[in-house]
C-alpha positions in Angstrom: 131.0 118.9 115.5 127.6 119.7 115.8 124.6 117.7 115.2 121.0 118.5 113.8 117.7 117.5 114.8 115.1 118.7 112.6 111.3 118.5 113.1 111.8 116.1 110.1 114.9 114.1 109.3 115.0 114.1 105.3 117.9 111.6 105.2 115.6 108.9 107.0 113.1 109.5 104.5 115.7 109.0 101.9 116.3 106.1 103.6 113.0 104.8 103.5 112.7 105.7 100.0 115.6 103.8 98.7 114.4 100.9 101.0 111.1 100.3 99.2 112.5 101.1 95.6 114.9 98.2 95.9 111.5 96.0 97.0 109.7 97.2 94.2 112.0 96.9 91.8 113.1 93.7 93.1 109.9 92.5 92.4 109.0 93.9 89.3 111.4 91.5 87.5 115.5 92.5 88.6 115.3 90.4 91.3 118.7 88.7 90.4 120.3 92.1 89.9 118.8 94.4 92.7 119.5 93.3 96.6 115.9 93.8 97.5 116.1 91.8 100.6 118.2 94.1 101.7 115.4 96.8 101.9 114.3 94.5 105.0 117.2 95.2 107.0 117.0 99.0 106.3 113.7 99.4 107.6 114.4 97.3 110.7 117.1 99.5 111.7 114.9 102.5 110.8 112.4 100.7 113.1 114.4 100.4 115.8 116.1 103.8 116.1 112.9 106.3 115.2 110.4 104.4 118.5 113.4 104.5 120.5 114.9 108.1 119.9 111.1 109.1 119.8 110.0 107.7 123.1 113.2 109.5 124.1 112.0 113.0 123.6 108.7 112.2 124.6 110.6 111.2 128.5 112.3 114.7 127.5 109.1 116.1 127.1 106.9 114.8 129.6 108.7 112.6 131.8 106.6 109.7 131.7 105.2 107.3 128.8 101.7 106.4 128.1 101.3 103.2 127.0 97.8 103.1 125.5 98.4 106.0 123.7 101.4 104.4 122.3 99.9 101.1 120.5 96.8 103.3 119.5 99.6 105.9 117.5 100.7 102.5 115.6 97.1 101.5 115.6 96.1 104.9 113.3 99.2 104.3 111.4 98.9 101.0 110.1 95.7 100.0 110.5 94.1 102.2 108.1 96.7 100.8 104.8 96.7 97.3 106.0 92.3 97.2 105.9 92.4 98.9 102.9 95.8 97.3 100.8 95.1 93.9 102.5 92.2 93.3 105.0 89.1 93.7 102.8 90.2 92.5 99.6 91.0 89.5 101.2 87.7 89.6 102.8 85.8 89.7 99.5 88.3 87.2 98.2 86.8 85.2 100.9 83.2 85.9 99.5 84.1 84.8 95.9 85.4 81.5 96.9 87.1 79.0 99.1 90.6 80.6 100.5 92.7 79.1 103.3 92.1 81.8 106.6 94.8 80.7 108.4 97.5 82.5 107.5 94.6 85.5 107.4 94.3 85.1 110.8 98.6 85.6 111.2 98.0 88.5 109.5 95.6 90.1 111.7 97.2 89.0 114.8 101.0 89.6 113.8 102.6 86.2 113.8 102.0 85.8 110.0 105.7 85.7 109.5 105.9 82.3 111.6 104.0 80.8 108.9 106.3 82.1 106.5 109.1 80.6 108.4 107.8 77.4 109.2 107.4 77.5 104.9 103.8 77.7 104.4 102.4 78.5 101.1 101.7 82.9 100.8 98.4 84.6 102.0 95.4 83.7 99.7 95.5 88.3 98.3 97.9 87.9 95.9 100.7 89.9 97.0 99.9 90.2 100.4 102.4 88.1 101.8 104.6 91.1 102.3 102.9 91.0 106.1 105.6 89.0 107.5 107.5 91.9 108.1 105.2 94.5 109.6 104.3 91.1 111.9 108.0 91.2 113.3 108.2 94.5 113.9 104.6 94.5 115.8 105.7 91.5 117.9 108.8 94.0 118.7 106.2 97.1 119.6 104.2 94.5 122.0 107.6 93.5 123.9 109.3 97.2 123.9 106.5 99.1 125.4 106.5 96.7 128.0 110.4 96.8 128.3 110.9 101.3 128.2 108.1 101.0 131.3 110.8 99.3 133.5 113.6 101.6 132.1 112.0 105.2 131.3 112.6 106.8 134.7 116.6 106.2 135.2 119.5 106.8 132.8 121.0 103.6 134.2 118.5 101.3 133.5 118.8 103.2 130.2 122.5 102.4 130.1 120.8 98.3 130.9 118.4 98.3 128.0 121.5 99.7 125.4 123.3 96.8 126.6 120.6 94.5 126.5 119.4 95.5 122.7 123.0 94.4 122.2 123.4 91.4 123.5 120.0 91.0 121.7 121.6 91.5 118.3 124.3 89.2 119.2 122.4 86.2 120.2 120.3 87.1 116.8 123.5 86.4 115.1 124.1 83.6 117.2 121.0 81.7 116.3 121.3 82.8 112.9 124.8 80.5 112.6 123.4 77.8 114.7 120.6 77.4 112.1 123.0 78.5 109.4 122.6 74.9 107.5 118.5 75.0 108.0 116.2 76.2 106.1 116.8 79.7 104.9 112.9 80.6 105.3 113.4 80.0 109.1 116.4 82.9 108.8 114.8 85.2 107.0 111.7 85.1 108.4 112.2 84.2 112.2 112.2 86.8 114.5 114.3 85.9 116.7 117.1 85.5 113.6 116.2 89.2 112.4 116.1 91.1 116.1 119.4 92.4 114.9 118.6 95.0 112.6 115.8 96.5 114.8 118.2 96.5 118.5 120.8 98.1 117.2 118.8 100.7 116.0 117.4 101.0 119.2 121.2 101.3 120.4 122.2 103.9 118.0 119.2 105.9 119.2 120.3 105.8 122.9 123.9 106.6 121.7 122.1 109.5 119.5 120.3 110.6 121.8 123.0 110.8 124.9 125.5 112.2 123.1 122.9 115.5 122.5 122.8 116.0 126.4 126.5 114.7 127.9 129.7 114.6 126.7 132.3 112.1 126.5 132.9 109.2 124.8 129.2 108.6 123.7 129.5 111.3 122.3 133.2 111.7 120.3 131.7 108.2 119.3 128.4 109.6 117.3 130.2 112.2 115.9 133.1 110.8 115.0 130.4 108.4 113.1 129.4 112.0 111.4 132.5 111.8 109.1 132.7 111.1 105.6 134.8 108.9 105.9 132.4 106.5 107.9 130.0 107.2 105.4 132.2 105.7 102.5 132.4 102.7 105.4 129.0 102.2 105.2 128.5 102.0 101.9 131.6 99.6 101.6 130.4 97.5 104.5 126.9 97.0 102.2 128.5 96.6 99.0 130.3 94.0 100.6 126.9 91.8 101.9 126.0 92.1 98.4 129.0 90.4 97.0 130.2 87.7 99.1 128.1 85.2 98.3 129.0 82.4 100.0 125.8 80.4 101.1 126.8 80.5 104.7 127.5 84.5 104.9 124.2 85.3 103.3 121.9 83.7 106.1 124.7 84.5 108.8 126.7 87.8 109.0 124.9 89.1 105.8 122.2 90.9 107.8 124.4 92.2 110.5 126.8 94.0 107.7 123.8 95.4 106.0 121.9 96.6 109.8 125.5 98.0 111.3 125.9 100.0 107.7 122.6 101.1 108.3 122.5 102.3 111.7 126.4 104.5 110.3 124.3 106.1 107.8 121.5 107.4 109.5 124.2 108.6 112.3 126.2 110.2 109.4 122.9 112.2 108.4 122.5 114.5 111.8 126.1 115.9 110.9 126.6 119.6 110.3 129.9 119.6 109.4 130.2 120.9 105.4 131.9 119.2 102.7 131.3 117.4 99.0 129.8 114.4 99.6 127.3 115.6 102.5 126.1 118.6 100.3 125.6 116.0 97.8 123.9 113.3 100.4 121.8 116.3 101.4 121.0 117.7 98.1 119.8 114.1 97.3 117.4 113.7 100.6 115.7 116.5 100.1 114.5 116.2 97.1 110.7 116.8 97.0 110.3 112.8 95.1 112.5 111.1 97.0 110.8 113.0 100.3 107.1 111.9 99.1 108.0 108.3 98.1 109.5 107.8 101.8 106.3 109.2 102.7 104.3 106.6 100.9 106.9 103.9 102.1 104.6 101.8 103.8 101.6 101.8 101.5 103.8 101.3 98.7 105.5 98.2 100.1 101.6 96.9 100.9 100.3 97.4 97.6 103.1 97.0 95.1 102.9 93.6 94.1 99.2 93.0 94.3 99.2 96.1 92.2 101.9 94.4 89.8 99.5 90.7 89.4 96.9 92.6 87.9 99.0 94.7 85.4 101.0 92.2 84.5 98.7 90.9 81.7 98.2 94.5 80.7 102.5 94.4 79.5 102.4 91.2 77.7 104.6 91.5 74.5 107.1 94.0 75.7 110.5 93.7 76.4 111.8 92.1 79.7 113.4 95.7 80.6 109.9 98.0 80.0 107.9 95.4 81.3 110.0 95.5 84.7 109.7 99.3 84.3 105.9 99.4 83.9 105.4 97.0 86.7 107.9 99.2 89.1 105.9 102.2 88.3 102.5 100.4 88.5 104.1 99.4 92.4 104.9 103.1 93.5 102.0 104.9 92.2 99.3 102.4 93.3 101.4 103.1 97.0 101.4 107.1 96.4 97.9 106.9 95.3 97.1 104.9 99.1 98.8 106.8 101.0 97.2 110.6 99.7 93.9 108.8 99.7 94.1 107.1 103.2 97.5 108.1 105.4 97.2 111.6 104.7 93.5 112.6 105.5 93.7 109.5 108.7 96.9 111.8 110.0 95.1 115.1 109.4 92.1 113.7 111.3 94.8 112.9 114.4 96.0 116.8 114.4 92.8 117.9 114.0 90.2 115.6 116.1 90.6 116.5 120.2 89.9 113.8 121.3 92.1 111.6 119.1 94.5 113.6 119.5 94.5 113.5 123.4 94.1 109.5 123.4 97.2 109.7 120.7 99.5 112.8 122.6 102.9 111.1 122.5 104.0 114.4 124.7 105.9 115.1 121.6 106.1 116.6 118.5 105.2 115.7 115.1 108.9 115.0 114.0 109.6 111.4 112.0 106.3 110.0 114.0 106.0 107.5 111.5 107.9 103.9 111.4 107.2 102.5 108.4 107.0 98.6 108.9 109.5 96.4 106.6 109.3 95.2 103.1 109.4 91.8 102.0 111.8 89.3 100.4 
């Protein structure tokens, strides 16, 4: 069985689209039906996979790692939409009226999730509380780049990194079990208790990269994960995470089930053997609208609640179903417009400006170079 490595991973963009739409529709009014919180976990697993796989490709192409370029790429990716959607509007709001600036500082320095974990009120700008998950991801990127420098030169050390990531996933689950009887917000928003999604994504990336270059047990397991039966098992595992309503399970194993399911789907998407299931999977993943939503998912995530907040009064008098649909469309379209007006021009500038290109140069192709922050509860 073979696997494909397209310049752009269509199925991962489709997973982003699914994740962000789960969140948008849940926030639009169907939160009691649509599992918006699971979109967060899907994004975490995607992030862990993508960042690790891209750095492995950078190592293969250049033999090294530019930490400065790594952080600059992150700033260029997340900074402009964050500035337009959250920072500038918050500053304007602060000029108009008195606000609490403490959570704003938490947003700027990426520790805002701990405000949420401690039960503090949301950030002052309506809808900006979604950046809690961005804080978790940026904390991860800060530490991961340092660890990567220590492991990049040796395949043996890379195996230790995979083992450490696996251990981190176990520890994260263990912490949730220890805290299961406490406040749910501490588990949901804590960096330590949500680490397993990212950690399992790291393990998946290392295993997949290894399987492309070495035969053996790892390759057999990875190729086995590309079977239709494993895809259906992943879907079943995800559905189980939703239908089991026990509070202890929801605070502990729910996130693990969803993370494992997401990682299995990531691997399944790289398979090339033909089947009816794969044909449908690939057709859906390559739909133009699905791809565009996936590309726009970061901006959609940042702006969708704010857009809904200002559109809500205009939906007065509509039925609940119609109102939900209008709000979901408003949040999604607003994010798409931000992507077209902000993200895409910045991406173009990064490609065409020689100085910026040299500074950011990761030594890899553009392939899947966007790692989207997760979304909100």
